[in-house]
C-alpha positions in Angstrom: -126.6 -1.2 50.8 -128.0 -0.9 47.3 -127.3 2.3 45.5 -130.5 2.0 43.3 -132.3 4.9 45.0 -129.3 7.2 44.5 -129.0 6.2 40.8 -132.7 6.8 40.3 -132.4 10.2 41.8 -129.5 11.0 39.5 -131.5 9.9 36.5 -134.5 12.1 37.5 -132.2 15.0 38.1 -130.5 14.7 34.8 -133.8 14.3 33.0 -135.2 17.4 34.7 -132.2 19.4 33.9 -132.4 18.4 30.2 -136.1 19.2 30.1 -135.7 22.6 31.7 -132.9 23.4 29.2 -134.8 22.2 26.2 -138.2 23.9 27.0 -136.6 27.2 28.0 -137.0 28.5 24.4 -140.7 29.5 23.7 -140.4 28.1 20.2 -139.8 24.7 21.7 -143.0 25.0 23.7 -144.9 25.9 20.6 -143.5 22.9 18.7 -144.1 20.5 21.5 -147.4 21.7 23.0 -149.3 24.1 20.7 -148.7 22.5 17.3 -149.6 18.9 18.4 -152.7 20.1 20.3 -154.0 22.2 17.4 -153.0 20.2 14.3 -156.0 17.9 14.3 -158.7 20.5 15.2 -157.3 22.7 12.5 -157.3 19.9 10.0 -160.8 18.7 10.8 -162.3 22.2 11.0 -160.4 24.3 8.5 -160.1 21.7 5.7 -163.8 21.1 5.3 -164.4 24.8 5.5 -161.8 25.5 2.8 -163.2 22.7 0.6 -166.7 24.1 1.0 -165.5 27.6 0.1 -163.7 26.3 -3.0 -166.8 24.3 -4.0 -169.0 27.4 -3.6 -166.5 29.4 -5.7 -166.4 26.9 -8.4 -170.2 26.6 -8.5 -170.6 30.3 -8.9 -168.4 30.4 -12.1 -170.0 31.6 -15.3 -168.4 29.4 -18.0 -168.3 29.7 -21.8 -168.9 26.6 -23.9 -168.8 26.0 -27.6 -171.1 23.4 -29.1 -169.9 22.0 -32.4 -172.1 19.9 -34.6 -175.8 19.2 -34.5 -178.4 21.1 -32.5 -179.1 19.2 -29.2 -182.6 20.7 -28.6 -184.2 22.7 -25.9 -183.8 20.2 -23.0 -180.0 20.4 -23.1 -180.0 24.1 -23.7 -182.1 24.6 -20.6 -179.8 22.4 -18.5 -176.8 24.3 -19.6 -178.4 27.6 -19.0 -179.5 26.6 -15.5 -175.9 25.4 -14.7 -174.4 28.8 -15.7 -173.0 27.5 -19.0 -173.0 30.2 -21.7 -173.2 28.3 -25.0 -172.4 29.3 -28.6 -172.7 27.1 -31.7 -170.3 26.3 -34.5 -170.1 23.7 -37.3 -167.9 20.7 -36.9 -164.5 21.2 -38.4 -164.3 19.9 -42.0 -161.2 17.8 -41.2 -162.9 16.0 -38.3 -163.3 12.2 -38.9 -165.3 9.6 -37.1 -163.2 10.2 -33.9 -164.7 13.4 -32.3 -162.1 13.4 -29.5 -159.1 14.4 -31.7 -158.1 18.0 -30.8 -157.7 20.3 -33.8 -156.7 24.0 -34.2 -160.1 24.9 -32.7 -158.9 23.8 -29.3 -156.6 26.9 -29.1 -159.6 28.8 -27.9 -159.4 26.8 -24.7 -155.8 27.6 -24.3 -156.5 31.3 -24.8 -159.3 31.2 -22.3 -162.0 32.4 -24.9 -164.0 29.3 -24.0 -163.5 26.7 -21.2 -164.6 23.6 -23.2 -165.8 22.5 -26.6 -168.7 20.0 -26.9 -168.8 18.1 -30.2 -172.2 16.5 -30.9 -173.1 14.3 -33.9 -176.6 12.9 -34.3 -177.2 9.6 -36.1 -180.6 10.1 -37.7 -180.9 6.4 -38.6 -181.3 5.2 -35.0 -181.6 8.6 -33.3 -178.4 8.1 -31.2 -175.8 10.7 -30.4 -172.0 10.7 -30.4 -170.1 13.3 -28.4 -166.7 14.4 -27.2 -165.6 17.2 -24.8 -162.3 19.0 -25.4 -161.0 20.5 -22.2 -157.8 21.3 -20.3 -157.4 19.2 -17.2 -154.7 21.5 -15.8 -157.0 24.5 -15.9 -159.5 24.8 -13.0 -162.2 26.6 -15.0 -161.9 24.1 -17.9 -162.1 21.2 -15.5 -165.2 22.6 -13.9 -166.8 23.1 -17.3 -166.0 19.5 -18.2 -167.6 18.2 -15.0 -170.8 20.3 -15.6 -171.1 19.1 -19.2 -170.8 15.5 -18.2 -173.4 15.9 -15.4 -175.9 17.6 -17.7 -175.3 15.2 -20.6 -176.0 12.3 -18.2 -179.3 14.0 -17.3 -180.1 14.5 -21.0 -179.3 10.9 -21.8 -181.6 9.7 -19.1 -184.4 11.8 -20.4 -183.9 10.5 -23.9 -183.9 6.9 -22.7 -187.1 7.5 -20.7 -188.8 9.1 -23.7 -187.9 6.1 -25.9 -189.1 3.5 -23.4 -192.4 5.4 -22.8 -192.9 5.6 -26.6 -192.8 1.8 -26.6 -195.1 1.4 -23.6 -192.3 0.3 -21.2 -191.7 1.4 -17.6 -188.3 3.0 -17.3 -187.5 1.9 -13.8 -188.5 -1.7 -14.3 -186.8 -2.0 -17.7 -183.5 -0.4 -16.7 -183.3 -1.6 -13.1 -184.7 -5.1 -13.0 -182.6 -6.1 -10.0 -183.3 -3.7 -7.1 -182.1 -3.5 -3.5 -184.9 -3.9 -1.0 -184.8 -1.5 2.0 -181.9 0.6 3.3 -178.4 -0.3 2.2 -176.8 1.1 5.3 -179.0 -1.0 7.6 -177.6 -4.2 6.1 -174.1 -3.4 7.4 -173.9 -5.4 10.7 -170.9 -3.3 11.9 -172.0 -0.7 14.4 -171.2 3.0 13.9 -168.5 2.8 16.6 -166.9 -0.2 14.9 -166.9 1.7 11.6 -165.3 4.7 13.4 -162.6 2.5 14.9 -161.8 1.0 11.5 -161.6 4.4 9.9 -159.3 5.8 12.7 -157.1 2.7 12.5 -156.1 3.6 9.0 -154.3 6.8 9.9 -153.8 7.1 13.7 -151.0 4.5 13.9 -149.2 6.3 11.0 -149.5 9.7 12.7 -148.4 8.4 16.1 -145.3 6.7 14.5 -144.3 9.7 12.4 -144.8 12.2 15.3 -142.9 10.0 17.7 -139.9 9.7 15.4 -139.9 13.4 14.3 -140.5 14.9 17.7 -137.6 13.0 19.2 -135.0 14.1 16.6 -134.4 17.7 17.8 -134.0 16.9 21.5 -131.9 13.9 20.8 -129.5 16.1 18.8 -129.5 18.9 21.3 -128.7 16.6 24.3 -125.8 14.8 22.6 -124.2 16.4 19.5 -125.4 19.8 20.7 -123.6 19.5 24.0 -120.5 18.2 22.2 -120.5 21.2 19.9 -121.1 23.6 22.8 -118.3 21.9 24.8 -120.4 21.2 27.8 -120.6 17.4 27.5 -117.1 16.8 29.0 -118.2 18.8 32.1 -121.3 16.7 32.5 -119.2 13.5 32.2 -117.0 14.7 35.1 -120.0 14.5 37.4 -120.0 11.5 39.9 -122.7 9.8 37.8 -122.4 6.6 36.0 -122.4 6.8 32.2 -125.5 4.6 31.9 -127.4 6.8 34.4 -126.5 9.9 32.3 -127.8 8.2 29.2 -131.0 7.1 31.0 -131.6 10.6 32.2 -131.3 12.0 28.7 -133.4 9.2 27.3 -136.1 9.9 29.9 -136.1 13.6 28.9 -136.4 12.9 25.2 -139.1 10.3 25.8 -141.0 12.8 27.9 -140.9 15.4 25.2 -141.8 13.0 22.5 -144.5 11.3 24.6 -146.1 14.7 25.5 -146.3 15.7 21.9 -147.9 12.4 20.9 -150.3 12.5 23.9 -151.4 16.1 23.0 -151.8 15.1 19.4 -154.1 12.3 20.4 -156.1 14.7 22.7 -156.5 17.1 19.7 -157.7 14.2 17.5 -160.2 13.0 20.1 -161.5 16.6 20.5 -161.9 16.9 16.7 -163.6 13.6 16.3 -165.9 14.4 19.3 -166.9 17.6 17.6 -167.7 15.9 14.4 -169.6 13.2 16.3 -171.8 15.8 17.9 -172.3 17.8 14.6 -172.9 14.9 12.2 -174.9 11.7 12.2 -172.5 9.6 10.1 -169.5 9.6 12.5 -169.3 8.0 15.9 -166.6 7.6 18.5 -165.0 4.1 18.6 -165.9 2.0 21.7 -162.7 0.5 23.1 -162.4 -1.8 26.1 -160.1 -0.8 28.9 -157.7 -3.6 27.9 -157.5 -2.3 24.3 -156.7 1.2 25.6 -154.0 -0.1 28.0 -152.4 -2.3 25.3 -152.5 0.6 22.9 -150.6 2.8 25.4 -148.2 0.0 26.0 -147.5 -0.3 22.3 -146.8 3.5 22.1 -144.5 3.2 25.1 -142.4 0.4 23.6 -142.2 2.2 20.3 -141.1 5.4 22.0 -138.4 3.5 24.0 -137.0 1.9 20.8 -137.1 5.1 18.6 -135.7 7.4 21.3 -132.9 5.0 22.2 -131.9 4.5 18.5 -132.0 8.2 17.7 -129.9 9.0 20.8 -127.3 6.4 19.7 -127.1 7.9 16.2 -127.0 11.4 17.5 -124.2 10.7 20.0 -122.1 9.3 17.1 -122.2 12.7 15.4 -119.6 15.3 16.0 -121.8 18.3 15.2 -125.4 19.3 15.1 -125.3 19.5 11.4 -123.9 16.0 11.0 -126.5 14.7 13.5 -129.3 16.4 11.5 -128.2 14.8 8.3 -128.0 11.4 9.9 -131.4 11.5 11.7 -133.3 13.3 8.9 -133.8 10.1 6.9 -135.3 8.5 10.1 -138.7 9.9 9.0 -138.5 8.0 5.7 -137.5 4.9 7.6 -140.7 5.2 9.6 -143.0 6.3 6.8 -142.2 3.4 4.5 -143.1 0.6 6.9 -146.0 2.7 8.3 -147.5 3.0 4.8 -146.8 -0.6 4.2 -148.7 -1.7 7.3 -151.8 0.2 6.2 -152.3 -2.2 3.3 -151.9 -5.5 5.2 -155.2 -7.3 5.7 -155.8 -7.9 9.4 -158.3 -10.7 8.8 -156.5 -14.0 9.0 -153.1 -12.2 9.2 -150.1 -14.4 9.8 -148.2 -14.1 13.1 -144.8 -13.3 11.6 -146.0 -9.8 10.6 -146.1 -8.9 14.3 -142.3 -9.6 14.6 -141.2 -7.0 12.1 -139.9 -3.8 13.7 -142.2 -0.8 13.4 -144.7 -2.8 11.4 -145.6 -4.9 14.4 -146.6 -1.9 16.6 -148.6 -0.3 13.8 -150.5 -3.5 13.1 -151.1 -3.8 16.8 -152.5 -0.3 17.0 -154.8 -1.0 14.1 -156.2 -4.1 15.8 -156.6 -2.4 19.1 -158.4 0.6 17.6 -160.9 -1.9 16.2 -161.1 -3.4 19.7 -159.6 -6.7 18.6 -157.6 -8.2 21.4 -156.0 -11.4 20.0 -153.7 -12.6 22.8 -151.5 -14.6 20.4 -150.8 -11.4 18.4 -150.4 -9.4 21.6 -147.7 -11.8 23.0 -145.8 -11.7 19.7 -145.7 -7.9 19.2 -145.2 -7.2 22.9 -142.2 -9.4 23.4 -140.7 -8.7 19.9 -141.1 -4.9 20.5 -139.6 -5.3 24.0 -136.6 -7.1 22.5 -136.1 -4.4 19.9 -136.4 -1.7 22.5 -133.8 -3.4 24.8 -131.5 -3.9 21.8 -131.8 -0.2 20.9 -131.1 0.8 24.5 -128.1 -1.5 24.6 -126.8 0.0 21.4 -127.2 3.5 22.7 -125.4 2.6 25.9 -122.6 1.1 24.0 -122.2 4.2 21.9 -122.3 6.4 24.9 -119.4 4.5 26.5 -117.1 5.2 23.7 -114.6 7.9 24.7 -113.8 9.0 21.2 -117.5 9.8 20.7 -118.3 11.6 23.9 -115.2 13.9 23.7 -116.1 17.4 22.6 -114.8 18.8 19.3 -112.5 21.2 21.2 
């Protein structure tokens, strides 16, 4: 009679025991459930709010500007005044040459904070043109704000001067300066639907986040269930149970995969909630429309990636003789994930070669990108599915091999 049902029961029991032990600490529940569920809503809600507050604060600043050189006239004065720029006039330094951008001793007033920027103006009376330069400190927020306002107002002033010159010669400004014009609405000419654009936008960062969170969330439980037990001296007792070594590993893997998968799932739920909120409150963002097949393949890709990452991290953790050693070994795992994840974001999916879908980590990320754009290319699916399955089985085999080494599973004591 086959002992498969008994072994499955052992695996489930071990997995449940590891889950109960791991989530017993409330801080673990916060890390696994609360943080993944709230990270995207906080990002989507709080970040725009903070940016809006910062923009309002910068816009309310009263800034002091020094204008050196020729008088610009009432138009520019009024623009500066309306933009909360308090101006004072000085002559150009005597040592200034034809290059108005060279900082001189006068720039010390910016460093001291007496003024936020210096606008140098020089009029060429021959052809009635102007040369200018703006001295500012790019590391100072108030000076950078003054620089931005000056450029904005100078652009408006320049446009008014150009229009005056054209009108003086009997020319229409719009026809003269913009002889080639777009007819109609630019957005209407984009044949991609709002849902397709949303899928493309989400495909640029969701695979990266899923990969990073899967790898990072599996580190701590992998360490706790292997090196942690060795350090506490409880692993030897567990090994004395009438359970096969592979079943013990499978139970631990199932527990880690459940913890990591729960975190990823909750993070995706939080992301969908945030995107849904923005979809309801704005007219420029829509939810992507994915087919059932795309969703199922997307989940399959996450599952294969989780199997591979968890098995590999368990194998590395069980090789470590202490929690500290395991942490130093698994810590760089995040970097190993980030590099190919970032690399995959810059690969052009249009006409992509099939070999990209055989590279570990990169293949799953590229698959996620395609599926979020609702592109189901069966040739690509076959390549990334079977290559990922192969890598996952190899990682599981490597973990099982490490778990069978007596010198590695013995406790420190």
